[in-house]
C-alpha positions in Angstrom: 13.4 -26.5 4.4 9.7 -26.6 3.5 7.0 -26.0 6.1 4.5 -28.8 6.2 0.8 -28.1 5.7 0.1 -29.1 9.3 2.7 -26.7 10.6 1.6 -23.8 8.4 -2.1 -24.3 9.4 -1.2 -24.0 13.1 0.6 -20.6 12.7 -1.2 -17.5 14.0 -1.8 -15.3 11.0 -1.5 -11.6 11.1 -4.6 -9.5 10.4 -5.0 -7.0 7.6 -6.4 -4.0 9.5 -6.9 -1.3 6.9 -6.0 0.1 3.5 -5.2 3.8 3.3 -6.0 5.6 0.1 -5.2 9.2 -0.9 -8.0 11.7 -1.0 -8.0 15.5 -1.7 -10.8 16.3 0.8 -11.4 14.1 3.8 -14.8 15.4 4.7 -16.1 15.1 1.1 -14.7 11.6 0.8 -16.3 10.5 4.1 -19.6 11.8 2.9 -19.2 9.9 -0.4 -18.3 6.6 1.2 -20.9 6.7 3.9 -23.6 7.6 1.5 -22.7 4.8 -1.0 -21.8 2.0 1.4 -22.8 0.6 4.8 -19.9 1.6 7.0 -19.4 3.7 10.2 -16.9 6.4 11.0 -14.4 5.3 13.6 -12.3 8.4 13.5 -12.2 11.6 11.5 -10.3 14.9 11.5 -9.2 17.2 8.7 -6.2 15.1 7.6 -7.5 11.5 7.8 -10.5 9.4 8.6 -11.0 5.7 9.3 -14.2 4.0 8.1 -15.2 0.6 9.5 -16.6 -2.0 7.1 -17.7 -5.5 7.8 -14.4 -7.1 7.1 -11.8 -4.3 6.8 -11.3 -0.7 7.5 -10.6 2.0 5.0 -8.4 5.0 5.9 -8.8 8.2 3.8 -5.6 10.2 4.0 -4.2 13.5 2.8 -0.8 12.3 1.3 1.1 15.2 2.7 0.1 14.1 6.2 -0.1 10.3 5.9 1.3 8.0 3.2 -1.1 5.8 1.3 -0.4 2.3 2.8 -1.6 -1.1 3.8 -1.7 -1.9 7.6 -1.4 -5.2 9.4 -1.7 -6.0 13.1 1.2 -8.0 14.3 2.4 -9.1 17.7 5.9 -8.5 16.3 5.3 -4.9 15.2 7.9 -3.5 17.6 10.6 -5.7 16.0 10.4 -3.6 12.9 11.0 -0.2 14.5 10.1 2.1 17.3 6.3 2.2 17.7 4.8 5.7 17.5 1.6 6.6 19.3 -1.0 8.2 17.0 -3.8 10.6 17.7 -6.3 7.8 17.9 -4.3 5.9 20.5 -3.0 3.2 18.2 0.8 2.4 18.1 2.6 1.5 15.0 5.6 1.8 12.8 6.0 2.2 9.0 8.3 0.1 6.8 8.6 -0.4 3.0 8.1 -3.6 1.1 10.7 -4.5 -1.6 8.7 -2.5 -4.2 8.7 0.7 -2.1 5.0 0.4 -0.9 4.4 1.8 2.6 3.4 -0.9 5.1 2.1 0.0 8.6 2.7 -2.5 11.3 0.2 -2.0 14.2 0.6 -3.2 17.8 -2.7 -5.2 18.4 -2.7 -4.3 22.1 -3.2 -0.6 21.1 -6.4 -1.2 19.1 
């Protein structure tokens, strides 16, 4: 059964929260991104950082600590697994898409 254009346009869409990329040195990468782009540091420690841009956040991760991934906020995040509370206070779970990419589903009430 096809969803009509009217029905589809009334759906609440999930938000893309951040993209996480692998880096070898978090501090060095934060310095590079903040000196080349207009962004602000939302969180930083030795294993990951979150940089806020105008339309999206960029996570810089050490792969041994955090998988490279794409993160969405979803009211249904808890339906995909047990939500874990992270150091920054957010709650989420990780799943994999059919191609094996890591996808983080974030509880929007924890942001």
